[in-house]
C-alpha positions, 0 to 999 in steps of 0.5 A: 477484498473487505470493507471496514470502518477504520479511522484512517480509511473513514476520516481521510479526505482522499481516496484510501486503501489499507493494505496488510504487507506483513508483521512487524513481530515476524524477524523475516517480515520486519527485514523485508518491510525495511527494504526499499526494493521490496516495498517498491515492488509491493507498491507497484504491484498494488498500483497495477492491480488498482490499474493506476499509472505512475506519475512523477510524484505518486500515482494517478488514476487512468 
């Protein structure tokens, strides 16, 4: 895990993370990034890693 001084992280009014899930210039990654089921699995994996539990709208910390 790294820390960086990115605007999207620094200026947010809430807790944030920035992940790299693939490259839009890669035809394989591009196809996967447009697949809702793949994105749902990625979100679930990140939430599980961060020990977040699902709620009706979004995620909340335990």
